[in-house]
N, CA, C and O of each residue as an XYZ file, in Angstrom:
872
protein
N     -19.731    -17.674     12.187
C     -19.137    -16.226     12.206
C     -18.686    -15.703     10.929
O     -17.787    -16.269     10.307
N     -19.295    -14.588     10.477
C     -18.963    -14.072      9.478
C     -17.736    -13.025      9.348
O     -17.572    -12.111     10.156
N     -17.008    -13.234      8.389
C     -15.691    -12.485      8.477
C     -15.695    -11.599      7.302
O     -16.061    -12.025      6.206
N     -15.267    -10.273      7.496
C     -15.244     -9.446      6.088
C     -13.724     -8.878      6.384
O     -13.238     -8.517      7.455
N     -13.203     -8.918      5.205
C     -11.694     -7.990      4.903
C     -11.970     -6.776      4.504
O     -12.804     -6.789      3.599
N     -11.597     -5.681      4.819
C     -11.797     -4.312      4.306
C     -10.455     -3.861      3.870
O      -9.587     -3.687      4.725
N     -10.226     -3.671      2.701
C      -8.821     -3.188      1.910
C      -8.934     -1.774      1.245
O      -9.681     -1.530      0.297
N      -8.115     -0.884      1.845
C      -8.572      0.611      0.943
C      -7.167      1.132      0.392
O      -6.064      0.936      0.902
N      -7.392      1.662     -0.478
C      -6.090      2.521     -1.108
C      -4.939      1.264     -1.348
O      -3.806      1.307     -0.869
N      -5.368      0.346     -2.033
C      -4.073     -0.697     -2.419
C      -3.196     -0.343     -3.333
O      -2.119     -0.933     -3.422
N      -3.582      0.811     -4.255
C      -2.712      1.473     -5.348
C      -1.988      0.449     -6.035
O      -0.782      0.608     -6.224
N      -2.589     -0.610     -6.444
C      -2.157     -1.411     -7.423
C      -1.845     -0.671     -9.033
O      -2.653     -0.125     -9.783
N      -0.285     -0.907     -9.220
C       0.462     -2.031     -9.209
C       1.674     -1.666     -8.347
O       2.592     -2.485     -8.406
N       1.842     -0.728     -7.651
C       2.818     -0.254     -6.522
C       3.240     -1.805     -6.076
O       2.490     -2.772     -5.942
N       4.532     -1.737     -5.909
C       5.317     -3.311     -5.307
C       4.368     -3.739     -4.095
O       3.865     -4.861     -4.040
N       4.164     -2.748     -3.127
C       3.772     -3.032     -2.011
C       2.044     -3.372     -2.041
O       1.431     -3.837     -1.080
N       1.531     -3.075     -3.173
C       0.345     -3.324     -3.227
C       0.092     -4.972     -3.319
O      -1.000     -5.386     -2.930
N       0.873     -5.722     -3.720
C       1.066     -7.103     -4.045
C       0.522     -7.741     -2.771
O      -0.064     -8.817     -2.891
N       0.671     -7.115     -1.396
C       0.233     -7.684     -0.427
C      -1.102     -8.094     -0.175
O      -1.432     -8.944      0.652
N      -1.875     -7.435     -0.944
C      -3.526     -7.747     -0.813
C      -3.516     -9.264     -0.906
O      -4.197     -9.857     -0.069
N      -2.746    -10.083     -1.933
C      -2.963    -11.173     -2.152
C      -2.769    -12.031     -0.736
O      -3.674    -12.723     -0.269
N      -1.401    -11.880     -0.097
C      -1.112    -12.423      1.176
C      -2.129    -12.211      2.199
O      -2.449    -13.144      2.936
N      -2.725    -10.925      2.315
C      -3.604    -10.694      3.253
C      -4.895    -11.700      3.188
O      -5.472    -12.153      4.177
N      -5.235    -11.963      1.794
C      -6.504    -12.623      1.789
C      -6.398    -14.142      2.095
O      -7.306    -14.789      2.617
N      -5.212    -14.636      1.721
C      -4.803    -16.012      1.917
C      -4.602    -16.140      3.441
O      -4.995    -17.192      3.946
N      -3.975    -15.099      4.338
C      -4.052    -15.050      5.473
C      -5.410    -14.932      6.392
O      -5.668    -15.651      7.357
N      -5.985    -14.172      6.026
C      -7.326    -13.818      6.549
C      -8.460    -14.925      6.024
O      -9.493    -15.089      6.673
N      -8.276    -15.437      5.184
C      -9.249    -16.412      4.401
C     -10.952    -15.899      4.873
O     -11.657    -16.566      5.630
N     -11.344    -14.675      4.278
C     -12.540    -14.011      4.628
C     -13.630    -14.646      4.004
O     -13.515    -15.483      3.109
N     -14.876    -14.172      4.567
C     -16.020    -14.663      3.700
C     -16.715    -13.548      2.684
O     -17.543    -13.759      1.798
N     -16.100    -12.270      3.102
C     -16.249    -11.377      1.933
C     -14.998    -10.399      1.968
O     -14.094    -10.474      2.800
N     -15.068     -9.608      1.091
C     -13.941     -8.560      0.769
C     -14.548     -7.257      0.431
O     -15.273     -7.235     -0.563
N     -14.380     -6.239      1.057
C     -14.747     -4.745      0.672
C     -13.459     -4.056      0.153
O     -12.491     -3.912      0.900
N     -13.456     -3.673     -1.004
C     -12.491     -2.826     -1.570
C     -12.945     -1.469     -1.742
O     -13.818     -1.188     -2.565
N     -12.257     -0.413     -0.824
C     -12.901      0.852     -0.757
C     -12.369      2.070     -1.608
O     -12.662      3.245     -1.384
N     -11.515      1.603     -2.652
C     -11.493      2.551     -3.854
C      -9.801      2.857     -3.597
O      -9.206      2.496     -2.581
N      -9.222      3.539     -4.651
C      -7.993      3.714     -5.109
C      -7.345      2.282     -5.197
O      -6.210      1.949     -4.855
N      -8.278      1.574     -5.701
C      -7.473      0.221     -5.739
C      -6.361     -0.083     -6.777
O      -5.390     -0.837     -6.716
N      -6.791      0.702     -7.697
C      -5.327      0.851     -8.758
C      -4.969      2.293     -8.910
O      -5.629      3.197     -8.398
N      -4.056      2.444     -9.528
C      -3.385      3.818     -9.849
C      -2.130      3.937    -10.583
O      -0.994      3.531    -10.337
N      -2.749      4.755    -11.775
C      -1.707      4.802    -12.942
C      -0.873      5.888    -12.897
O      -0.325      6.269    -13.931
N      -0.687      6.476    -11.782
C       0.069      8.048    -11.793
C       1.626      7.769    -11.967
O       2.302      6.978    -11.310
N       2.038      8.599    -13.004
C       3.373      8.449    -13.124
C       3.642      6.813    -14.127
O       4.652      6.128    -13.972
N       2.758      6.532    -14.896
C       3.041      5.164    -15.453
C       2.276      5.583    -16.826
O       1.474      6.513    -16.917
N       2.674      4.730    -17.856
C       2.143      4.523    -19.094
C       0.747      3.750    -19.291
O       0.219      3.626    -20.395
N       0.197      3.232    -18.066
C      -0.714      2.170    -18.063
C      -2.141      2.960    -18.563
O      -2.324      4.113    -18.172
N      -3.025      2.376    -19.337
C      -4.185      2.754    -19.794
C      -4.815      2.462    -18.462
O      -4.408      1.480    -17.840
N      -5.937      3.349    -17.872
C      -6.456      3.276    -16.504
C      -7.351      1.745    -16.455
O      -7.306      0.886    -15.575
N      -8.289      1.761    -17.931
C      -9.186      0.694    -17.727
C      -8.229     -0.651    -17.911
O      -8.299     -1.503    -17.025
N      -7.446     -0.839    -18.899
C      -6.554     -1.987    -19.125
C      -6.011     -2.314    -17.785
O      -5.966     -3.511    -17.502
N      -5.515     -1.302    -16.758
C      -4.804     -1.519    -15.410
C      -6.013     -2.135    -14.575
O      -5.864     -3.098    -13.823
N      -7.178     -1.509    -14.775
C      -8.307     -2.223    -14.013
C      -8.496     -3.582    -14.011
O      -8.587     -4.271    -12.995
N      -8.559     -3.997    -15.219
C      -8.876     -5.439    -15.652
C      -7.798     -6.240    -15.313
O      -8.000     -7.424    -15.042
N      -6.601     -5.734    -15.287
C      -5.499     -6.550    -14.838
C      -5.523     -6.730    -13.415
O      -4.987     -7.768    -13.026
N      -6.002     -5.990    -12.565
C      -6.220     -5.875    -11.261
C      -7.373     -6.937    -11.012
O      -7.189     -7.853    -10.211
N      -8.401     -6.820    -11.613
C      -9.404     -7.625    -11.249
C      -9.108     -8.971    -11.689
O      -9.462     -9.906    -10.971
N      -8.536     -9.176    -12.722
C      -8.116    -10.467    -13.219
C      -7.247    -11.133    -12.047
O      -7.583    -12.260    -11.683
N      -6.270    -10.580    -11.499
C      -5.375    -11.070    -10.423
C      -6.245    -11.249     -9.188
O      -5.938    -12.198     -8.467
N      -7.249    -10.518     -8.834
C      -7.813    -10.634     -7.748
C      -8.934    -11.614     -7.840
O      -9.277    -12.201     -6.814
N      -9.480    -11.823     -8.864
C     -10.632    -12.847     -9.146
C      -9.792    -14.240     -9.192
O     -10.456    -15.269     -9.072
N      -8.589    -14.338     -9.332
C      -7.964    -15.732     -9.109
C      -8.314    -16.215     -7.723
O      -8.901    -17.279     -7.530
N      -7.894    -15.312     -6.675
C      -7.753    -15.661     -5.429
C      -8.818    -15.524     -4.573
O      -8.691    -15.990     -3.441
N     -10.290    -14.741     -5.017
C     -11.229    -14.352     -4.341
C     -12.280    -14.078     -5.436
O     -12.039    -13.405     -6.438
N     -13.505    -14.676     -5.150
C     -14.556    -14.537     -5.950
C     -15.556    -13.252     -5.955
O     -16.173    -12.798     -4.991
N     -15.552    -12.843     -7.145
C     -16.071    -11.266     -7.255
C     -17.442    -11.071     -6.569
O     -17.791    -10.072     -5.940
N     -18.273    -12.367     -6.829
C     -19.747    -12.018     -6.324
C     -19.732    -11.984     -4.840
O     -20.792    -11.829     -4.234
N     -18.505    -12.130     -4.155
C     -18.445    -11.884     -2.844
C     -17.713    -10.606     -2.360
O     -17.585    -10.266     -1.184
N     -17.352    -10.090     -3.222
C     -16.824     -8.555     -3.180
C     -17.512     -7.282     -3.310
O     -18.355     -7.114     -4.191
N     -17.198     -6.380     -2.482
C     -17.896     -5.064     -2.895
C     -16.582     -4.293     -3.459
O     -15.481     -4.446     -2.931
N     -16.810     -3.402     -4.643
C     -15.743     -2.794     -5.413
C     -16.275     -1.600     -5.354
O     -17.315     -1.377     -5.973
N     -15.502     -0.374     -4.411
C     -15.962      1.063     -4.266
C     -14.721      1.697     -5.242
O     -13.599      1.192     -5.294
N     -15.120      2.840     -5.966
C     -14.014      3.636     -6.889
C     -13.836      4.983     -5.908
O     -14.614      5.680     -5.256
N     -12.686      4.975     -6.106
C     -11.995      6.440     -5.379
C     -11.800      7.433     -6.479
O     -12.387      7.504     -7.558
N     -10.844      8.194     -5.977
C     -10.279      9.259     -7.001
C      -9.307      8.722     -7.977
O      -9.336      8.811     -9.204
N      -8.359      8.092     -7.135
C      -7.214      7.459     -8.445
C      -7.489      6.428     -9.501
O      -6.832      6.264    -10.529
N      -8.730      5.639     -9.045
C      -8.770      4.562     -9.837
C     -10.134      5.061    -10.546
O     -10.708      4.189    -11.197
N     -10.562      5.971    -10.523
C     -11.811      6.467    -11.459
C     -11.449      7.468    -12.459
O     -11.395      7.247    -13.669
N     -11.143      8.854    -11.743
C     -10.371      9.863    -12.626
C     -11.271     10.492    -13.534
O     -10.803     11.227    -14.404
N     -12.681     10.276    -13.438
C     -13.438     10.823    -14.265
C     -14.066     10.127    -15.518
O     -14.963     10.565    -16.237
N     -13.250      8.697    -15.637
C     -13.617      7.972    -16.774
C     -14.511      7.301    -16.713
O     -14.498      6.479    -15.797
N     -15.658      7.322    -17.610
C     -16.925      6.901    -17.650
C     -16.754      5.233    -17.984
O     -17.628      4.415    -17.698
N     -15.485      4.895    -18.629
C     -15.281      3.400    -19.241
C     -15.269      2.756    -17.641
O     -15.938      1.743    -17.439
N     -14.532      3.340    -16.574
C     -14.240      2.593    -15.520
C     -15.622      2.235    -14.767
O     -15.909      1.116    -14.344
N     -16.386      3.331    -14.683
C     -18.119      3.254    -14.201
C     -18.793      1.898    -14.967
O     -19.343      1.002    -14.325
N     -18.693      1.894    -16.095
C     -19.215      0.846    -17.207
C     -18.766     -0.499    -16.797
O     -19.479     -1.498    -16.699
N     -17.150     -0.382    -16.506
C     -16.403     -1.794    -16.418
C     -17.019     -2.220    -15.253
O     -17.830     -3.145    -15.269
N     -16.635     -1.491    -14.009
C     -16.952     -2.130    -12.727
C     -18.478     -2.536    -12.644
O     -18.742     -3.649    -12.191
N     -19.636     -1.584    -13.110
C     -20.861     -2.098    -13.141
C     -20.998     -3.437    -13.818
O     -21.873     -4.235    -13.481
N     -20.146     -3.672    -14.752
C     -20.461     -4.953    -15.642
C     -20.088     -6.121    -14.654
O     -20.626     -7.205    -14.882
N     -19.158     -6.016    -13.496
C     -18.799     -7.377    -12.890
C     -19.843     -7.662    -11.889
O     -20.574     -6.830    -11.351
N     -19.827     -8.859    -11.715
C     -20.617     -9.623    -10.810
C     -20.279     -9.514     -9.599
O     -19.404    -10.293     -9.223
N     -20.799     -8.609     -8.677
C     -20.307     -8.295     -7.389
C     -21.265     -7.967     -6.322
O     -22.446     -8.277     -6.482
N     -20.902     -7.406     -5.312
C     -22.061     -7.379     -4.112
C     -22.647     -5.981     -4.386
O     -23.868     -5.936     -4.238
N     -22.092     -4.905     -4.727
C     -22.420     -3.639     -4.917
C     -23.035     -3.243     -6.231
O     -22.342     -3.523     -7.209
N     -24.213     -2.639     -6.472
C     -24.574     -1.868     -7.528
C     -24.194     -0.599     -8.052
O     -24.063     -0.237     -9.222
N     -24.024      0.076     -6.867
C     -23.552      1.649     -6.964
C     -21.974      1.549     -6.800
O     -21.445      0.922     -5.883
N     -21.269      2.248     -7.807
C     -20.031      1.907     -7.807
C     -19.055      2.836     -6.868
O     -17.826      2.801     -6.806
N     -20.012      3.711     -6.125
C     -19.280      4.781     -5.243
C     -19.612      4.478     -3.615
O     -18.844      4.816     -2.714
N     -20.705      3.882     -3.433
C     -20.999      3.836     -2.250
C     -21.681      2.283     -1.907
O     -22.292      1.709     -2.808
N     -21.581      1.838     -0.965
C     -22.287      0.445     -0.421
C     -22.672      0.475      1.029
O     -21.966      0.811      1.979
N     -23.966      0.047      1.031
C     -24.505     -0.125      2.465
C     -24.874     -1.791      2.611
O     -25.606     -2.463      1.883
N     -24.163     -2.172      3.716
C     -24.176     -3.454      4.137
C     -24.292     -3.378      5.576
O     -23.536     -2.747      6.315
N     -25.408     -4.144      5.958
C     -26.323     -4.248      7.381
C     -25.890     -2.721      7.912
O     -26.157     -1.869      7.064
N     -25.395     -2.292      8.901
C     -25.628     -1.038      9.178
C     -24.096     -0.081      8.835
O     -23.823      1.002      9.351
N     -23.302     -0.793      7.892
C     -22.055     -0.259      7.550
C     -22.087      0.800      6.263
O     -22.689      0.317      5.304
N     -21.669      1.877      6.085
C     -21.865      2.639      4.917
C     -20.234      2.634      4.400
O     -19.250      3.014      5.035
N     -20.297      2.126      3.165
C     -18.677      2.345      2.419
C     -18.806      3.398      1.570
O     -19.731      3.664      0.802
N     -17.705      4.018      1.799
C     -17.374      5.297      0.748
C     -15.731      5.719      0.721
O     -14.999      5.907      1.692
N     -15.462      5.788     -0.463
C     -13.949      6.004     -0.497
C     -13.407      7.325      0.446
O     -12.373      7.307      1.114
N     -14.313      8.426      0.342
C     -13.835      9.337      1.391
C     -13.396     10.644      0.330
O     -13.178     11.692      0.938
N     -13.289     10.691     -0.713
C     -13.065     11.843     -1.767
C     -14.188     12.878     -1.828
O     -14.584     13.146     -2.962
N     -14.701     13.430     -0.922
C     -15.750     14.554     -1.078
C     -15.129     15.763     -1.943
O     -15.853     16.653     -2.390
N     -13.515     15.729     -2.180
C     -13.449     16.946     -3.057
C     -13.909     16.664     -4.318
O     -13.946     17.643     -5.063
N     -14.283     15.581     -4.798
C     -14.739     15.218     -6.216
C     -14.092     15.699     -7.068
O     -14.572     16.620     -7.729
N     -12.597     15.146     -7.353
C     -11.819     15.527     -8.354
C     -11.356     17.045     -8.497
O     -10.837     17.514     -9.510
N     -11.591     17.642     -7.482
C     -10.894     19.050     -7.803
C      -9.494     19.169     -7.271
O      -9.248     19.215     -6.065
N      -8.772     19.206     -8.025
C      -7.379     19.177     -8.031
C      -6.805     20.302     -6.743
O      -6.028     19.933     -5.863
N      -7.249     21.436     -6.827
C      -7.022     22.305     -5.691
C      -7.568     22.062     -4.732
O      -6.791     22.338     -3.819
N      -8.833     21.552     -4.192
C      -9.274     21.026     -3.156
C      -8.445     19.808     -2.540
O      -8.377     19.454     -1.364
N      -7.891     19.320     -3.572
C      -6.933     17.956     -2.936
C      -5.881     18.443     -2.459
O      -5.490     17.954     -1.400
N      -5.044     19.615     -3.115
C      -3.924     20.044     -2.400
C      -4.205     20.714     -1.226
O      -3.574     20.539     -0.184
N      -5.163     21.501     -1.364
C      -5.838     22.286     -0.033
C      -5.896     21.228      1.294
O      -5.463     21.380      2.436
N      -6.483     20.297      0.776
C      -6.786     19.276      1.986
C      -5.709     18.561      2.507
O      -5.694     18.287      3.707
N      -4.513     18.114      1.518
C      -3.465     17.543      1.958
C      -2.507     18.636      2.773
O      -1.780     18.226      3.677
N      -2.535     19.903      2.449
C      -1.739     20.875      3.247
C      -2.215     21.024      4.503
O      -1.554     20.985      5.540
N      -3.476     21.211      4.376
C      -4.323     21.223      5.896
C      -4.359     20.190      6.645
O      -4.268     20.310      7.867
N      -4.504     18.933      6.013
C      -4.082     17.898      6.845
C      -2.723     17.634      7.456
O      -2.561     17.047      8.526
N      -1.791     18.102      6.713
C      -0.482     18.109      7.276
C      -0.401     19.093      8.735
O       0.127     18.691      9.772
N      -0.892     20.142      8.607
C      -0.935     21.319      9.442
C      -1.837     20.625     10.921
O      -1.511     20.795     12.095
N      -2.854     19.942     10.478
C      -3.791     19.366     11.597
C      -3.038     18.404     12.182
O      -2.896     18.446     13.404
N      -2.382     17.301     11.368
C      -1.578     16.246     11.922
C      -0.602     16.847     13.116
O      -0.457     16.187     14.145
N       0.016     18.032     12.960
C       0.774     18.530     13.525
C       0.372     18.913     14.774
O       1.184     18.875     15.699
N      -0.963     19.343     14.978
C      -1.708     19.855     16.253
C      -2.190     18.446     16.835
O      -1.920     18.151     17.999
N      -2.912     17.576     16.001
C      -3.588     16.222     16.822
C      -3.684     15.511     15.429
O      -4.250     16.027     14.466
N      -3.017     14.148     15.401
C      -3.269     13.164     14.240
C      -4.444     12.856     13.823
O      -4.649     12.630     12.631
N      -5.538     12.794     14.881
C      -6.877     12.410     14.456
C      -7.897     13.621     14.087
O      -9.038     13.421     13.672
N      -7.421     14.691     14.260
C      -8.160     16.006     13.767
C      -8.549     15.749     12.134
O      -9.742     15.707     11.833
N      -7.886     15.639     11.467
C      -8.295     15.540     10.072
C      -9.206     14.298      9.681
O     -10.067     14.367      8.804
N      -8.920     13.109     10.448
C      -9.905     12.020     10.392
C     -11.443     12.145     10.702
O     -12.378     11.750     10.006
N     -11.482     12.858     12.045
C     -12.363     13.031     12.617
C     -13.423     14.212     11.817
O     -14.645     14.126     11.698
N     -12.635     15.170     11.393
C     -13.239     16.464     10.417
C     -13.930     15.717      9.454
O     -15.154     15.696      9.319
N     -12.933     14.980      8.654
C     -13.594     14.215      7.489
C     -14.645     13.329      7.637
O     -15.446     13.130      6.723
N     -14.731     12.586      9.092
C     -15.792     11.724      9.056
C     -17.028     12.430      9.156
O     -18.009     11.984      8.561
N     -17.122     13.683      9.970
C     -18.137     14.421     10.066
C     -18.602     14.898      8.919
O     -19.828     14.871      8.817
N     -17.905     15.394      7.879
C     -18.299     15.792      6.637
C     -18.969     14.759      5.721
O     -19.970     14.978      5.039
N     -18.273     13.579      5.794
C     -18.945     12.338      5.036
C     -20.191     12.269      5.530
O     -21.154     12.459      4.787
N     -20.347     11.975      6.909
C     -21.876     11.861      7.603
C     -22.862     12.896      6.943
O     -23.978     12.627      6.498
N     -22.279     14.069      6.960
C     -23.106     15.334      6.804
C     -23.757     15.271      5.094
O     -24.921     15.496      4.764
N     -22.747     14.942      4.307
C     -23.047     15.057      2.866
C     -23.893     13.797      2.354
O     -24.623     13.855      1.364
N     -23.737     12.799      3.038
C     -24.696     11.716      2.738
C     -25.715     11.499      3.669
O     -26.585     10.645      3.495
N     -25.651     12.252      4.684
C     -27.195     12.259      5.311
C     -27.168     11.110      6.191
O     -28.260     10.811      6.675
N     -26.058     10.316      6.548
C     -26.124      9.121      7.100
C     -26.547      9.025      8.613
O     -26.115      9.801      9.466
N     -27.404      8.034      8.860
C     -28.204      7.772     10.081
C     -27.141      7.656     11.036
O     -26.065      7.240     10.606
N     -27.251      7.980     12.400
C     -26.326      7.792     13.451
C     -26.295      6.462     14.044
O     -25.489      6.216     14.941
N     -27.162      5.529     13.586
C     -26.684      4.233     13.886
C     -25.848      3.493     12.776
O     -25.550      2.310     12.940
N     -25.537      4.060     11.847
C     -24.491      3.130     10.838
C     -23.025      3.852     11.013
O     -22.721      4.998     11.345
N     -22.365      2.881     10.706
C     -21.004      3.134     10.893
C     -20.245      3.069      9.362
O     -20.302      2.202      8.489
N     -19.509      4.367      9.422
C     -18.770      4.479      7.842
C     -17.525      3.861      7.997
O     -16.735      3.889      8.941
N     -17.478      3.253      6.825
C     -16.020      2.938      6.488
C     -15.402      3.576      5.333
O     -15.908      3.544      4.211
N     -14.304      4.156      5.616
C     -13.682      4.969      4.430
C     -12.458      4.858      4.438
O     -11.886      4.345      5.401
N     -11.759      5.344      3.300
C     -10.044      5.437      2.827
C      -9.512      6.925      2.688
O      -9.457      7.848      3.501
N      -9.209      6.836      1.603
C      -8.775      8.143      0.909
C      -7.678      8.802      1.571
O      -6.761      9.034      0.784
N      -7.439      9.224      2.880
C      -6.464      9.895      3.397
C      -5.211      9.049      3.820
O      -4.098      9.532      4.032
N      -5.542      7.724      3.915
C      -4.437      6.656      4.041
C      -4.414      6.696      5.896
O      -3.358      6.377      6.443
N      -5.242      6.972      6.489
C      -5.147      6.874      7.910
C      -5.827      5.492      8.170
O      -6.752      5.060      7.483
N      -5.230      4.799      9.310
C      -5.735      3.372      9.910
C      -6.279      3.707     11.117
O      -5.386      3.954     11.927
N      -7.349      3.814     11.556
C      -7.757      3.723     12.824
C      -9.432      4.300     12.845
O     -10.044      4.743     11.873
N      -9.973      4.137     14.328
C     -11.330      4.495     14.483
C     -11.327      5.880     15.100
O     -10.460      6.379     15.818
N     -12.657      6.485     14.609
C     -12.938      7.850     15.086
C     -14.402      7.979     15.276
O     -15.176      7.112     14.869
N     -14.767      8.986     15.852
C     -16.079      9.302     16.019
C     -17.131      8.947     14.492
O     -16.957      9.480     13.396
N     -18.141      7.978     14.810
C     -18.743      7.829     13.410
C     -18.369      6.731     12.282
O     -19.073      6.326     11.357
N     -16.909      6.333     12.677
C     -16.757      5.414     11.590
C     -15.267      5.107     11.924
O     -14.706      5.463     12.960
N     -14.600      4.268     10.723
C     -13.495      3.727     10.645
C     -12.600      4.152      9.556
O     -13.160      4.115      8.460
N     -11.335      4.557      9.532
C     -10.281      4.634      8.050
C      -9.818      3.460      8.192
O      -9.612      2.919      9.279
N      -9.582      2.884      6.888
C      -9.231      1.555      6.875
C      -7.752      1.563      6.239
O      -7.373      0.574      5.611
N      -6.943      2.653      6.401
C      -5.431      2.485      5.896
C      -5.443      2.414      4.537
O      -6.345      2.813      3.801
N      -4.018      1.691      4.098
C      -3.536      1.527      2.964
C      -2.379      0.726      2.818
O      -1.722      0.408      3.809
N      -2.000      0.293      1.421
C      -1.137     -0.683      1.334
C       0.020      0.038      0.583
O       0.948     -0.648      0.156
N       0.014      1.392      0.399
C       0.812      2.149     -0.181
C       1.881      3.022      0.955
O       1.576      3.878      1.785
N       3.036      2.513      0.665
C       4.247      3.004      1.519
C       4.510      4.482      1.286
O       5.192      5.035      2.148
N       4.066      5.238      0.226
C       4.518      6.301     -0.177
C       3.731      7.360      0.837
O       2.502      7.304      0.793
N       4.285      8.241      1.671
C       3.274      8.924      2.650
C       2.758     10.011      1.620
O       3.293     10.670      0.728
N       1.404      9.898      2.171
C       0.526     11.167      1.965
C       0.377     12.226      3.106
O       0.955     13.308      3.011
N      -0.284     11.957      4.025
C      -0.323     12.754      5.302
C       0.189     11.673      6.334
O       1.084     12.025      7.101
N      -0.252     10.523      6.407
C      -0.105      9.621      7.580
C       0.983      8.571      7.046
O       0.938      8.223      5.866
N       1.780      8.160      7.752
C       2.793      7.008      7.105
C       2.815      5.989      8.366
O       2.161      6.146      9.397
N       3.639      4.983      8.103
C       3.893      4.107      8.945
C       2.856      3.200      9.554
O       2.044      2.581      8.867
N       2.916      3.141     10.947
C       1.739      2.581     11.834
C       0.500      3.108     11.765
O      -0.504      2.451     12.038
N       0.480      4.395     11.375
C      -1.015      5.268     11.282
C      -1.532      5.016     10.107
O      -2.653      5.511      9.990
N      -1.019      4.223      8.840
C      -1.410      4.354      7.823
C      -1.361      2.641      7.080
O      -2.104      2.340      6.146
N      -0.664      1.962      7.507
C      -0.348      0.840      6.645
C      -1.227     -0.454      7.481
O      -0.976     -0.857      8.617
N      -2.251     -0.926      6.613
C      -2.829     -2.056      7.145
C      -4.336     -2.037      6.554
O      -4.701     -1.464      5.528
N      -5.100     -2.782      7.423
C      -6.511     -3.297      7.033
C      -7.331     -3.322      8.191
O      -6.973     -2.996      9.322
N      -8.620     -3.789      7.793
C      -9.883     -4.010      8.735
C     -10.176     -5.447      8.632
O     -10.157     -6.116      7.599
N     -10.446     -5.840      9.808
C     -11.324     -7.182      9.997
C     -12.323     -6.954     10.754
O     -12.204     -6.437     11.864
N     -13.642     -7.383     10.141
C     -14.828     -7.122     10.839
C     -15.414     -8.875     10.722
O     -15.389     -9.603      9.729
N     -15.898     -9.171     12.065
C     -16.406    -10.399     12.543
C     -17.490    -10.555     13.386
O     -17.315    -10.367     14.590
N     -18.754    -10.916     12.899
C     -20.006    -10.835     13.570
C     -20.806    -11.714     12.861
O     -20.670    -12.005     11.672
N     -21.764    -12.185     13.738
C     -22.767    -13.358     13.549
C     -24.265    -12.357     13.553
O     -25.376    -12.809     13.275
N     -24.014    -11.105     13.885
C     -25.320    -10.195     14.334
C     -25.894     -9.360     12.922
O     -25.264     -8.995     11.929
N     -27.183     -9.236     13.227
C     -27.866     -8.436     12.025
C     -27.199     -6.936     12.017
O     -27.353     -6.201     11.042
N     -26.450     -6.533     13.170
C     -25.866     -5.239     13.251
C     -24.535     -5.507     13.492
O     -24.252     -6.554     14.074
N     -23.437     -4.540     13.052
C     -22.113     -4.689     13.070
C     -21.647     -3.792     14.508
O     -21.891     -2.613     14.250
N     -21.296     -3.862     15.366
C     -20.858     -3.111     16.540
C     -19.315     -2.727     16.322
O     -18.535     -3.349     15.602
N     -18.997     -1.477     17.153
C     -17.417     -1.059     17.003
C     -16.523     -2.298     17.533
O     -15.385     -2.436     17.083
N     -16.966     -3.068     18.352
C     -16.221     -4.099     19.036
C     -16.013     -5.102     17.858
O     -14.854     -5.503     17.748
N     -16.742     -5.489     17.132
C     -16.596     -6.431     15.878
C     -15.488     -6.038     14.862
O     -15.047     -6.812     14.012
N     -15.110     -4.834     15.028
C     -14.012     -4.095     13.857
C     -12.502     -4.103     14.444
O     -12.124     -3.408     15.387
N     -11.873     -4.828     13.864
C     -10.429     -4.806     14.374
C      -9.389     -4.322     13.283
O      -9.419     -4.567     12.077
N      -8.447     -3.566     14.001
C      -7.613     -2.739     13.112
C      -6.291     -3.640     12.963
O      -5.809     -4.174     13.961
N      -5.790     -3.776     11.846
C      -4.957     -4.855     11.680
C      -3.540     -4.084     10.827
O      -3.747     -3.784      9.651
N      -2.313     -3.813     11.341
C      -1.384     -2.935     10.703
C      -0.462     -4.377     10.086
O      -0.332     -5.530     10.498
N       0.072     -3.600      8.881
C       1.157     -4.546      8.019
C       2.426     -3.702      8.330
O       3.474     -3.968      7.741
N       2.367     -2.751      9.184
C       3.642     -1.837      9.490
C       4.901     -2.738      9.496
O       5.907     -2.396      8.875
N       4.845     -3.789     10.137
C       5.925     -4.650     10.423
C       6.567     -5.277      9.086
O       7.773     -5.432      8.893
N       5.526     -5.607      8.204
C       5.793     -6.293      7.022
C       6.443     -5.454      6.095
O       6.938     -5.984      5.101
N       6.544     -3.958      6.287
C       7.290     -3.247      5.421
C       8.928     -2.937      5.994
O       9.977     -3.010      5.354
N       8.725     -2.595      7.337
C      10.083     -2.211      8.016
C      10.423     -2.845      8.941
O      11.483     -2.585      9.511
């Protein structure tokens, strides 16, 4: 039985981000998929590339990079071409730094606004408004947009992050965060990770398990 751990929005070096090490030791996966915003230098003096190297060095001590897919998001890329060159230089599973297809899974961070700050702000406040109506409305709409933007086939399951939502929606799964700072979602709706266990050539939704780390924080 192959076991895959999916971590999104770790936001290293925030203190709670260090839980990624405990989770890897606990789950003992065969593969790890990192879905972007793996690091975050916002409000710090860290150089983005130096911080990524620090994170990768720490990660690689406990899990082999050649069994890892590393996807870039918005906070850990920021339009810095050095980051793409560095990530592409690593011996890892994916050759494209922004997407990865494994079996019938499609991995993408979820930042379809492509670094447009105004769009990010609009999305945040629209998301807060939508959450007040129905907490799954924003994830459902974003998942539809991702599938449309990338012309994803119906039989593929999308794994995404970005909005810090943890849960399954039509067309895919949002894989949560290790960041306790609320963006749109917080607590049990955001904190956690995903485990996939399957021996089959294709992944079923029944193979995908949501794991919350909410109780570890509060």
